[in-house]
C-alpha positions in Angstrom: 16.5 -26.7 -7.7 14.1 -27.2 -10.7 14.2 -30.9 -10.1 13.3 -30.5 -6.5 10.5 -28.1 -7.2 9.1 -30.4 -9.8 9.3 -33.3 -7.4 7.4 -31.3 -4.8 4.8 -30.3 -7.3 4.3 -34.0 -8.2 3.9 -34.9 -4.6 1.3 -32.2 -4.1 -0.5 -33.4 -7.3 -0.5 -37.0 -6.1 -1.8 -36.2 -2.5 -2.2 -32.5 -1.6 -3.3 -33.3 1.9 -0.2 -35.4 2.8 1.9 -32.7 1.2 0.4 -30.0 3.4 0.7 -32.2 6.5 4.4 -32.7 5.9 5.1 -29.1 4.8 8.2 -27.7 6.7 7.3 -24.3 8.0 9.6 -24.1 11.0 10.8 -20.7 12.0 13.5 -21.1 14.6 11.6 -22.8 17.4 8.1 -22.2 16.0 6.4 -24.6 13.6 3.9 -22.5 11.6 2.3 -25.6 10.0 -1.1 -25.5 11.8 -2.2 -28.7 10.3 0.2 -30.8 12.4 -1.5 -29.3 15.5 -5.0 -29.1 14.2 -6.5 -30.2 17.5 -4.9 -27.2 19.2 -6.4 -25.0 16.4 -9.8 -26.5 17.1 -9.5 -25.9 20.8 -8.4 -22.3 20.1 -11.5 -21.7 18.0 -13.7 -23.2 20.7 -12.2 -20.9 23.3 -12.6 -17.9 20.9 -16.3 -18.9 20.4 -16.8 -19.1 24.2 -15.2 -15.6 24.6 -17.6 -14.2 22.0 -20.5 -15.9 23.8 -19.6 -14.3 27.1 -19.1 -10.9 25.3 -22.5 -11.4 23.6 -24.1 -11.9 27.0 -22.3 -9.1 28.8 -22.3 -6.3 26.2 -25.9 -6.8 24.9 -28.0 -8.8 22.5 -27.1 -6.7 19.5 -23.5 -6.1 20.5 -20.6 -6.3 18.0 -16.8 -6.4 18.2 -16.7 -3.2 16.2 -17.8 -1.3 19.3 -14.3 -1.8 20.8 -12.1 -2.1 17.7 -13.2 1.0 15.8 -13.1 3.4 18.8 -9.7 2.0 19.9 -8.3 2.6 16.4 -9.7 6.2 16.4 -8.2 6.7 19.9 -4.8 5.5 18.7 -5.0 7.7 15.7 -5.9 10.7 17.9 -9.2 11.4 16.1 -11.2 11.0 19.3 -10.4 11.7 23.0 -10.8 9.3 25.9 -14.0 11.1 26.9 -15.5 10.4 23.5 -14.6 6.7 23.5 -17.9 5.5 25.1 -19.9 7.7 22.8 -18.3 6.0 19.8 -18.8 2.7 21.6 -22.5 3.2 21.8 -22.6 4.4 18.2 -21.3 1.1 16.9 -23.8 -1.0 18.9 -25.7 -3.2 16.5 -23.5 -2.4 13.5 -21.5 -4.9 11.4 -21.0 -8.6 12.4 -22.5 -9.5 15.7 -20.8 -11.7 18.4 -23.5 -14.2 17.7 -22.1 -14.9 14.2 -18.7 -15.7 15.7 -20.3 -18.1 18.2 -22.4 -19.9 15.5 -19.7 -20.3 12.9 -17.0 -21.0 15.4 -19.0 -23.8 17.0 -19.8 -25.2 13.6 -16.1 -25.5 12.7 -15.4 -27.1 16.1 -18.1 -29.8 15.9 -17.4 -30.6 12.3 -13.7 -31.1 13.1 -14.5 -33.3 16.1 -16.8 -35.4 14.0 -14.3 -35.9 11.2 -11.9 -37.4 13.7 -14.2 -40.4 13.9 -13.4 -41.2 10.3 -9.6 -40.7 10.7 -9.9 -37.5 8.8 -7.1 -35.5 10.5 -4.6 -32.7 10.0 -4.9 -30.7 6.8 -7.9 -32.7 5.5 -9.8 -32.1 8.7 -9.1 -28.4 8.7 -9.8 -27.9 5.0 -13.1 -29.8 5.2 -14.2 -28.0 8.4 -13.2 -24.5 7.1 -14.7 -24.9 3.6 -18.0 -26.3 4.9 -18.3 -23.4 7.4 -17.5 -20.9 4.6 -20.2 -22.6 2.4 -22.7 -22.1 5.2 -21.7 -18.4 5.6 -22.1 -17.8 1.9 -25.5 -19.3 1.7 -26.9 -17.1 4.4 -25.1 -14.0 3.2 -26.3 -14.3 -0.4 -29.9 -14.9 0.9 -29.6 -11.8 3.1 -28.1 -9.5 0.4 -30.5 -10.4 -2.3 -33.5 -10.3 0.1 -32.6 -6.9 1.5 -31.9 -5.5 -2.0 -35.3 -6.6 -3.2 -37.6 -6.2 -0.3 -36.2 -2.9 1.1 -35.5 -1.4 -2.3 -31.7 -1.2 -2.0 -30.5 -2.7 -5.3 -27.0 -1.3 -4.8 -26.4 -4.1 -2.3 -26.2 -6.6 -5.2 -24.6 -4.3 -7.7 -21.2 -5.5 -8.7 -19.4 -2.2 -8.3 -16.9 -0.9 -5.7 -16.8 -0.9 -2.7 -19.8 -3.3 -2.4 -18.0 -5.5 -5.0 -15.5 -6.6 -2.3 -18.2 -8.1 -0.2 -19.9 -9.8 -3.2 -16.5 -11.3 -4.3 -15.8 -12.4 -0.7 -19.0 -14.3 -0.5 -18.6 -15.7 -4.0 -15.1 -16.9 -2.9 -16.7 -18.5 0.2 -19.3 -20.3 -2.0 -16.6 -21.5 -4.4 -14.2 -22.8 -1.8 -17.1 -24.4 0.1 -18.4 -26.1 -3.0 -14.9 -27.4 -3.8 -14.5 -28.7 -0.3 -17.9 -30.5 -0.4 -17.0 -32.0 -3.8 -13.6 -33.3 -2.6 -15.3 -34.7 0.6 -17.7 -36.5 -1.7 -15.0 -37.8 -4.0 -12.9 -39.2 -1.1 -15.9 -41.1 0.1 -15.4 -43.7 -2.7 -13.0 -46.6 -2.6 -10.7 -45.6 -5.4 -9.0 -49.1 -5.4 -12.1 -50.6 -6.8 -12.0 -51.3 -10.6 -14.7 -49.4 -12.5 -16.2 -50.2 -15.9 -15.7 -46.8 -17.6 -14.2 -43.4 -17.0 -17.7 -42.0 -15.9 -18.4 -44.9 -13.6 -18.1 -44.5 -9.8 -16.9 -47.2 -7.4 -19.8 -49.0 -5.7 -18.0 -49.2 -2.3 -18.0 -46.1 -0.2 -16.4 -45.3 3.2 -19.0 -42.8 4.2 -22.1 -40.8 3.0 -23.6 -37.4 3.6 -26.3 -37.3 6.2 -29.3 -37.4 3.8 -32.4 -38.5 5.7 -35.8 -37.4 6.8 -34.4 -35.1 9.5 -32.2 -33.4 6.9 -35.3 -32.9 4.6 -37.3 -31.5 7.6 -34.5 -29.1 8.4 -34.3 -27.9 4.8 -38.1 -27.3 4.9 -37.8 -25.4 8.2 -35.0 -23.2 6.6 -37.3 -22.4 3.7 -40.3 -21.8 6.0 -38.4 -19.3 8.3 -36.9 -17.6 5.3 -40.4 -17.0 4.0 -41.5 -15.8 7.5 -38.8 -13.2 7.4 -39.8 -12.1 3.9 -43.5 -11.8 5.0 -42.9 -10.7 8.6 -46.4 -10.5 10.3 -45.5 -8.4 13.3 -45.1 -4.6 13.7 -41.7 -3.1 13.0 -40.3 0.3 14.1 -40.5 2.7 11.2 -37.6 4.9 10.0 -37.7 7.5 7.3 -34.6 8.6 5.4 -34.5 11.5 3.0 -32.5 10.7 -0.1 -30.4 13.1 -2.1 -33.1 13.4 -4.8 -35.7 14.4 -2.2 -37.5 11.0 -2.1 -38.3 9.7 1.3 -37.2 6.1 1.9 -39.2 4.2 4.5 -38.6 0.6 5.7 -41.4 -2.0 5.5 -42.4 -5.3 7.0 -40.8 -7.4 4.3 -37.5 -8.7 5.5 -37.2 -6.1 8.4 -33.8 -5.4 10.1 -32.3 -3.8 13.1 -29.6 -2.2 10.9 -30.7 -0.7 7.6 -27.9 0.3 5.2 -29.4 2.9 2.9 -27.8 4.6 -0.1 -28.7 8.2 0.6 -26.8 9.8 -2.3 -28.5 8.1 -5.2 -26.5 9.9 -7.9 -23.1 8.9 -6.4 -20.9 6.4 -8.2 -19.7 5.1 -4.8 -21.7 1.9 -4.3 -22.2 2.1 -0.5 -24.8 3.1 2.0 -25.2 4.7 5.4 -26.2 2.9 8.7 -29.5 3.5 10.4 -29.9 1.4 13.5 -33.4 0.5 14.9 -33.5 -1.7 18.1 -36.0 -4.5 17.7 -35.2 -7.7 19.7 -37.8 -9.8 18.0 -36.4 -9.1 14.5 -32.9 -9.7 15.8 -34.0 -13.0 17.4 -35.5 -14.1 14.1 -32.3 -13.0 12.2 -30.0 -14.9 14.6 -32.3 -18.0 14.7 -32.4 -18.3 10.9 -28.6 -18.0 10.8 -28.3 -20.7 13.4 -30.9 -22.9 11.6 -29.2 -22.7 8.2 -25.8 -23.3 9.8 -27.1 -26.3 11.8 -28.8 -27.7 8.6 -25.6 -27.5 6.5 -23.6 -28.9 9.4 -26.0 -31.8 10.0 -26.0 -32.9 6.4 -22.2 -32.8 6.4 -21.9 -35.0 9.5 -20.9 -37.9 7.4 -22.0 -41.4 8.4 -20.4 -44.7 7.9 -21.7 -47.0 5.1 -22.5 -50.4 6.4 
């Protein structure tokens, strides 16, 4: 048993992707190794993205899956009645992750995965690259959003490493870490490792592919920065809300980095690092939010659409 385990570890160490591709995860008549059928996984994610797109169109510009999931759970638990379901449904409108996010990131995974097929990057390698790059894009936007909201809307608890907000910060840090590792491995595998090098620190001169660094990529990065600054210094009117905090101070939103959902910590003396939701409908602000998320995602995806070295 020890010898077999050691052999498997050595196989994984030598080529982790081949090891994952050949991993036996059969359970009776079902093979749980999704890497062997990665194309089916890709199609499933595309279908899920399209379902979310239809839901986004039908249920409203600011709609979220939470509108159904949370009331259904409450209904199953008996905490609300059937008559109260739609009241709770309306309450969760605009709260938590929107359908648009599932559409954007789902399509990013799909198109990255399709593109990697052109370079014979398949199975576990295809899935790992596509997932980690997508997570990297998510983390970039989320960290930008959290630190911007904390600073401009005077809610420093958002970026305080204490529970329960700590879970979200650690989640995004994990996304950033896995994404960075995925990008690093994608870069390493671009080199022809059979080529002899002069020293340990030297890299092979022959490469199979390169990241998509060009003038368009630079223009997209500049656009990302420009629209991020536009959100920071929003020039249009915003709907004002006033929230009385536990210490008697009135918190008022401002034009810097405006939102449709403000999460405000009302009990300033509480050790619980969490806030309360205050929703304000503003389609222009939500359009800017969604567009910037799309633009940042498209930029990361475009740069990672590797191209052949000729």
